[in-house]
C-alpha positions as CSV (number, residue, x, y, z in Angstrom):
1,M,-0.1,0.0,0.1
2,H,1.1,3.5,-0.7
3,S,1.8,5.6,2.3
4,I,-0.3,8.8,2.8
5,E,1.8,11.9,3.2
6,F,0.5,15.1,4.8
7,R,1.9,18.5,4.3
8,T,1.6,21.6,6.6
9,V,-0.7,24.4,5.3
10,S,-0.8,27.8,6.7
11,F,-3.0,30.8,5.8
12,T,-4.0,34.2,7.2
13,L,-7.4,35.7,7.6
14,H,-7.6,39.0,6.0
15,T,-11.4,39.7,6.2
16,R,-14.5,39.0,8.1
17,D,-16.3,37.9,4.9
18,L,-17.2,34.3,5.3
19,R,-17.1,33.5,1.6
20,R,-13.8,35.2,1.0
21,T,-12.3,33.2,4.0
22,V,-13.6,29.8,2.8
23,L,-12.0,30.6,-0.7
24,D,-8.7,31.5,0.9
25,I,-8.6,28.4,3.0
26,L,-9.4,26.2,-0.1
27,N,-6.9,28.0,-2.2
28,S,-4.2,27.5,0.6
29,C,-5.0,23.7,0.5
30,S,-4.9,23.5,-3.3
31,L,-8.6,22.5,-3.4
32,S,-11.3,23.3,-6.0
33,T,-13.1,26.5,-5.3
34,D,-15.7,26.0,-8.2
35,H,-18.7,25.0,-6.1
36,V,-18.0,28.1,-3.9
37,Q,-17.8,30.6,-6.9
38,D,-21.1,29.2,-8.2
39,I,-23.1,30.0,-5.1
40,G,-21.4,33.0,-4.2
41,A,-22.4,35.4,-7.1
42,S,-25.5,36.6,-5.4
43,V,-23.5,37.5,-2.1
44,E,-21.0,39.5,-4.1
45,S,-23.7,41.7,-5.6
46,Q,-24.8,43.0,-2.2
47,P,-23.2,46.2,-1.0
48,Q,-19.9,45.8,0.7
49,K,-19.6,46.8,4.4
50,D,-16.5,48.1,6.0
51,P,-14.3,45.1,6.6
52,H,-13.1,46.5,9.8
53,T,-16.6,46.7,11.4
54,F,-19.3,44.1,12.3
55,Y,-22.9,44.4,13.4
56,R,-23.8,44.0,17.1
57,P,-27.2,44.8,18.4
58,I,-27.1,47.3,21.3
59,K,-28.9,46.1,24.5
60,W,-29.7,49.2,26.4
61,D,-30.4,49.3,30.2
62,K,-34.1,49.5,31.2
63,T,-33.4,53.1,32.4
64,Y,-32.6,54.2,28.9
65,Y,-36.2,53.4,27.8
66,T,-37.7,54.9,31.0
67,F,-35.7,58.2,30.4
68,T,-36.2,58.6,26.6
69,G,-39.7,57.2,26.4
70,F,-38.7,54.9,23.6
71,K,-40.4,51.5,23.5
72,D,-38.4,48.5,24.9
73,P,-38.4,45.8,22.2
74,E,-37.9,43.0,24.7
75,E,-40.8,44.2,26.8
76,E,-43.0,44.4,23.8
77,L,-42.1,40.8,22.8
78,E,-42.8,39.6,26.3
79,Q,-46.2,41.4,26.3
80,A,-47.0,39.7,22.9
81,Q,-46.2,36.3,24.3
82,R,-48.3,36.9,27.3
83,V,-51.4,37.5,25.1
84,E,-53.6,34.3,25.8
85,T,-55.8,32.6,23.4
86,T,-59.5,33.0,24.3
87,I,-62.0,30.1,23.8
88,S,-64.8,31.7,21.6
89,P,-62.5,33.2,18.9
90,W,-60.5,30.0,18.7
91,L,-63.6,27.9,18.3
92,E,-64.9,30.2,15.7
93,N,-61.5,30.1,13.8
94,N,-61.3,26.3,14.0
95,H,-64.7,24.9,13.9
96,D,-65.0,24.6,10.1
97,E,-61.6,22.7,9.8
98,A,-62.7,20.4,12.8
99,L,-66.1,19.8,11.4
100,K,-64.6,18.9,8.0
101,K,-62.1,16.4,9.5
102,L,-64.9,14.9,11.7
103,H,-67.2,14.3,8.8
104,S,-64.4,12.6,6.9
105,S,-63.6,10.3,9.9
106,L,-67.1,9.0,10.3
107,P,-67.0,5.9,8.1
108,L,-63.7,5.0,9.7
109,R,-65.2,5.5,13.3
110,E,-68.0,3.1,12.3
111,E,-65.5,0.6,11.0
112,L,-63.4,0.8,14.1
113,E,-66.4,0.2,16.4
114,R,-67.6,-2.7,14.2
115,L,-64.1,-4.3,14.2
116,K,-63.7,-3.8,17.9
117,Q,-67.1,-5.5,18.7
118,E,-66.5,-8.3,16.2
119,L,-63.1,-9.1,17.7
120,S,-64.2,-8.8,21.2
121,R,-67.0,-11.4,20.4
122,Q,-64.9,-13.8,18.3
123,L,-62.0,-14.0,20.8
124,Q,-64.2,-13.5,23.9
125,L,-62.1,-10.4,25.0
126,S,-63.0,-8.3,28.0
127,D,-61.9,-5.2,26.2
128,V,-59.8,-3.8,23.4
129,R,-57.8,-0.5,24.2
130,W,-54.9,1.5,23.0
131,Q,-52.1,3.0,25.1
132,R,-51.6,6.0,22.8
133,S,-53.9,8.6,21.1
134,W,-53.5,7.2,17.7
135,G,-55.8,8.3,15.0
136,I,-58.9,6.4,14.0
137,A,-57.2,5.1,10.7
138,H,-54.2,3.8,12.6
139,R,-56.4,2.0,15.0
140,C,-58.4,0.5,12.3
141,S,-55.3,-0.8,10.7
142,Q,-54.3,-2.4,13.8
143,L,-57.7,-4.1,14.3
144,Q,-57.5,-5.3,10.7
145,S,-54.2,-6.9,11.4
146,L,-55.5,-8.6,14.4
147,S,-58.6,-9.8,12.4
148,R,-56.3,-11.4,9.7
149,L,-54.5,-13.1,12.4
150,T,-57.5,-14.6,13.6
151,Q,-58.0,-16.3,10.4
152,Q,-54.4,-17.5,10.1
153,S,-54.0,-18.8,13.6
154,P,-57.5,-19.2,15.2
155,E,-56.4,-21.7,17.8
156,S,-53.4,-19.6,18.9
157,L,-55.7,-16.6,19.5
158,K,-58.3,-18.5,21.6
159,M,-55.8,-18.3,24.5
160,A,-56.6,-14.8,25.0
161,K,-60.2,-15.6,26.2
162,G,-61.3,-13.3,29.1
163,R,-58.3,-10.9,28.7
164,T,-58.0,-7.3,27.6
165,V,-55.9,-6.6,24.5
166,I,-54.0,-3.3,24.5
167,F,-52.1,-2.0,21.4
168,T,-48.9,-0.4,22.6
169,D,-45.1,0.0,21.9
170,C,-44.0,-3.6,22.8
171,T,-45.4,-7.1,22.8
172,G,-45.8,-9.2,25.9
173,L,-48.1,-9.6,28.9
174,S,-48.5,-6.6,31.1
175,A,-48.1,-6.2,34.9
176,T,-51.9,-6.4,35.2
177,G,-52.2,-9.4,32.9
178,H,-53.4,-7.7,29.7
179,V,-52.2,-8.8,26.3
180,M,-49.9,-6.2,24.9
181,L,-49.5,-6.1,21.1
182,G,-46.6,-3.9,19.8
183,T,-47.7,-1.9,16.8
184,M,-44.3,-2.0,15.4
185,D,-43.7,-5.8,15.7
186,V,-44.5,-8.3,12.9
187,H,-47.4,-10.7,13.1
188,H,-45.5,-13.8,14.2
189,H,-44.5,-12.0,17.4
190,W,-48.2,-11.6,18.1
191,T,-48.8,-15.2,17.3
192,E,-46.0,-16.3,19.5
193,L,-47.3,-14.3,22.4
194,F,-50.8,-15.8,22.1
195,E,-49.3,-19.2,22.1
196,R,-47.3,-18.6,25.2
197,L,-50.2,-17.2,27.2
198,P,-50.7,-20.4,29.2
199,S,-47.1,-20.4,30.4
200,Y,-47.8,-17.0,32.0
201,Y,-50.2,-18.5,34.5
202,Q,-47.5,-19.7,36.9
203,L,-45.9,-16.3,36.9
204,E,-49.1,-14.5,37.5
205,R,-49.7,-16.7,40.5
206,K,-46.2,-16.0,41.8
207,L,-46.8,-12.2,41.2
208,Q,-49.9,-12.4,43.3
209,Y,-48.3,-14.3,46.0
210,L,-45.5,-11.7,46.1
211,Q,-48.0,-8.9,46.3
212,E,-49.7,-10.6,49.2
213,R,-46.4,-11.1,51.0
214,V,-45.5,-7.4,50.8
215,S,-48.9,-6.4,52.0
216,L,-48.5,-8.7,55.0
217,I,-45.3,-7.0,55.9
218,L,-46.6,-3.5,55.4
219,G,-49.8,-3.8,57.6
220,G,-52.2,-5.1,55.0
221,I,-51.7,-2.2,52.5
222,E,-52.8,-3.3,48.9
223,M,-50.1,-3.3,46.2
224,V,-51.6,-1.9,43.0
225,Y,-50.6,-1.1,39.5
226,I,-52.2,1.8,37.9
227,E,-51.8,1.9,34.1
228,E,-52.8,5.5,33.7
229,L,-50.2,6.7,36.2
230,Q,-47.4,4.3,35.6
231,P,-45.2,3.2,32.7
232,M,-46.3,0.2,30.7
233,L,-44.3,-2.7,32.2
234,T,-44.4,-6.4,31.2
235,I,-45.2,-8.9,33.9
236,E,-41.5,-9.9,33.9
237,E,-40.4,-6.5,34.6
238,Y,-42.8,-5.7,37.3
239,Y,-42.2,-9.0,39.2
240,A,-38.5,-8.3,39.2
241,T,-39.0,-4.8,40.6
242,L,-41.4,-6.0,43.1
243,N,-39.3,-9.0,44.1
244,A,-36.3,-6.7,44.7
245,F,-38.4,-4.4,46.9
246,Y,-39.7,-7.5,48.8
247,N,-36.1,-8.8,49.5
248,K,-35.2,-5.3,50.8
249,L,-38.0,-5.3,53.2
250,L,-37.0,-8.8,54.6
251,N,-33.5,-7.7,55.2
252,R,-34.8,-4.9,57.5
253,R,-38.5,-5.7,58.2
254,A,-40.6,-2.6,59.1
255,L,-42.5,-2.7,62.3
256,I,-46.2,-2.2,61.3
257,H,-49.0,-3.7,63.1
258,P,-50.9,-6.2,61.1
259,R,-53.9,-4.9,59.3
260,S,-53.2,-1.4,60.6
261,L,-53.0,-0.2,56.9
262,R,-55.8,-2.3,55.4
263,G,-58.0,-0.4,52.9
264,L,-55.0,1.7,51.7
265,Q,-53.1,1.2,48.5
266,M,-49.5,1.6,47.3
267,I,-47.7,1.7,44.0
268,L,-43.9,1.4,43.4
269,D,-42.4,4.2,41.5
270,N,-38.9,3.7,39.8
271,D,-38.7,7.4,38.8
272,R,-39.2,8.9,42.4
273,F,-36.9,9.3,45.2
274,V,-39.2,10.8,47.9
275,P,-42.4,9.0,49.0
276,R,-45.6,10.9,48.6
277,V,-49.4,10.6,48.8
278,H,-51.0,11.0,45.5
279,E,-54.2,13.1,45.2
280,M,-56.1,10.0,44.3
281,G,-55.2,8.5,47.7
282,H,-52.6,6.0,47.1
283,F,-49.0,5.9,48.2
284,N,-46.3,6.5,45.7
285,I,-43.2,4.8,47.1
286,P,-39.8,4.8,45.6
287,T,-38.3,1.3,44.9
288,T,-35.2,2.6,46.7
289,C,-37.1,3.8,49.9
290,D,-35.3,2.9,53.0
291,S,-37.5,0.5,55.4
292,A,-37.3,2.8,58.4
293,A,-38.3,5.9,56.3
294,L,-41.0,3.8,54.6
295,Q,-42.4,2.8,57.9
296,W,-42.5,6.4,59.3
297,F,-44.1,7.7,56.1
298,L,-46.8,5.2,55.9
299,L,-47.8,5.4,59.6
300,T,-47.8,9.2,59.7
301,H,-49.7,9.8,56.5
302,A,-52.2,7.0,56.7
303,G,-55.0,9.2,57.8
304,K,-54.2,11.7,55.0
305,A,-54.3,8.8,52.6
306,R,-57.7,7.5,53.8
307,E,-59.2,11.1,53.5
308,K,-57.9,11.3,49.8
309,L,-59.2,7.9,48.8
310,K,-62.6,8.8,50.2
311,R,-62.4,12.2,48.4
312,N,-61.4,10.5,45.2
313,D,-64.3,8.2,45.3
314,E,-66.7,11.2,45.8
315,L,-65.1,13.1,43.0
316,K,-65.4,10.2,40.6
317,I,-69.1,10.2,41.1
318,V,-69.2,14.0,40.6
319,E,-67.0,14.0,37.5
320,R,-69.1,11.3,35.9
321,E,-72.4,13.1,36.5
322,L,-71.0,16.5,35.4
323,T,-69.5,15.0,32.3
324,K,-72.8,13.5,31.4
325,A,-74.7,16.7,32.1
326,C,-72.2,18.9,30.2
327,Q,-72.3,16.7,27.1
328,T,-76.1,17.0,27.1
329,R,-76.0,20.7,27.8
330,S,-73.6,21.4,24.9
331,S,-75.1,18.7,22.6
332,L,-71.7,17.1,22.2
333,T,-71.4,13.7,20.4
334,R,-68.5,12.8,22.8
335,L,-66.9,14.5,25.8
336,Y,-63.7,13.1,27.4
337,K,-60.4,14.2,29.0
338,E,-56.7,13.4,28.7
339,P,-55.3,11.2,31.4
340,S,-53.1,14.1,32.7
341,V,-56.2,16.1,33.5
342,T,-57.3,15.6,37.1
343,R,-60.8,15.0,38.3
344,L,-60.9,18.4,40.0
345,Q,-59.8,20.1,36.8
346,M,-62.5,18.1,34.7
347,I,-65.2,19.0,37.4
348,E,-64.2,22.6,37.2
349,C,-64.2,22.8,33.4
350,C,-67.6,20.9,33.2
351,R,-69.2,23.3,35.5
352,R,-68.0,26.3,33.5
353,L,-69.4,24.6,30.3
354,I,-72.7,24.0,31.9
355,E,-72.9,27.6,33.3
356,E,-71.7,29.3,30.2
357,P,-72.3,27.1,27.1
358,L,-69.8,27.7,24.4
359,P,-70.7,28.1,20.6
360,Y,-69.7,25.7,17.9
361,L,-69.8,22.6,20.0
362,S,-73.0,21.0,18.8
363,N,-72.4,17.3,17.5
364,M,-68.6,17.8,18.0
365,H,-66.1,15.6,19.9
366,L,-64.5,17.6,22.7
367,C,-61.4,16.6,24.6
368,I,-60.6,18.5,27.9
369,S,-56.8,19.0,27.7
370,H,-54.1,21.5,28.6
371,Y,-53.8,23.1,25.1
372,Y,-55.8,24.1,22.1
373,S,-55.7,21.7,19.1
374,V,-57.7,20.2,16.4
375,L,-56.9,16.5,16.1
376,Q,-56.5,14.7,12.8
377,D,-60.0,13.2,13.1
378,G,-61.8,16.4,14.1
379,D,-61.7,16.3,17.8
380,L,-61.4,19.6,19.4
381,C,-58.9,20.0,22.3
382,I,-59.3,22.8,24.7
383,P,-57.5,23.6,28.1
384,W,-59.5,22.9,31.1
385,N,-58.8,26.3,32.5
386,Y,-59.5,28.0,29.1
387,K,-59.8,31.9,29.1
388,S,-63.2,33.3,28.2
């Protein structure tokens, strides 16, 4: 092989002109400058500035604008950004677009419901759900794929009887025993999962036993897994997490009176470092929580947790009633909320919509969220605390 020789190249920058500088460097290295010459003609036609000066915007002190009376551009920009969208003009400006999208999606919505009912009946499923807010066309495509699979491997899919199917990012059995079908996986991965479902029964029993053992150590508190609030874990991942937590408790067992925490609930949180009582009433406990600190926190906050659990049950009833009343009052086809919207926020929003009905909502699909948007299938998203 021929050895590669390098040679030293030196050059001096004579100007602040970027194009001129690039040309000087290429010439110093004996490299072609044709491509630079071609794209540089329009630049050369512009008036030349003094090579010894360059533009730098002046940032005046606030007192300068106060003294001179001139407007502060930064303050004007901040004021423009603070101008909030108000609900009625936004609905007026976006109603036609939402209605057009909604009408276009109606045939697909009917097909989606038909496929869902057909598969639920055929496979005797408890439910069919989606982890993410995919569009109607995307959901139909996923159900059609599952329908084709029932024709290709009917015996394998019978194993899902009585379970819930969730379309999500990965394929497996969830921590709550639901069948997860990864939307990016090929169909034979789905088939393999359905065929393996009987083999999960033993692991499900072991998980249940482990939850009972943790509950026994922690005064009868119930170990729960809340899909809306926790990441979607496979049963293997959740079992490993809970088992590590259990072994940690055994090494330094907390002294909690049996059954003293019955009626309370607890979830494990890998992303949290400090225990807390969630607004819904359950304990959020870090997997790394020290046993002594855990014991102190559970016992000192048990009363607060019971109050929040009771309050959450009451709010659940109020939210359901107000959602129904609001849907009727505004003649909405559908009214729902994003998971990140709390019960209190939904209740407050529904009350406002009942007391002061908004225009352009008749026969629409309305999602209570934290932002304004028109979804691809015509659903209107408005923030729960919208400005009138």
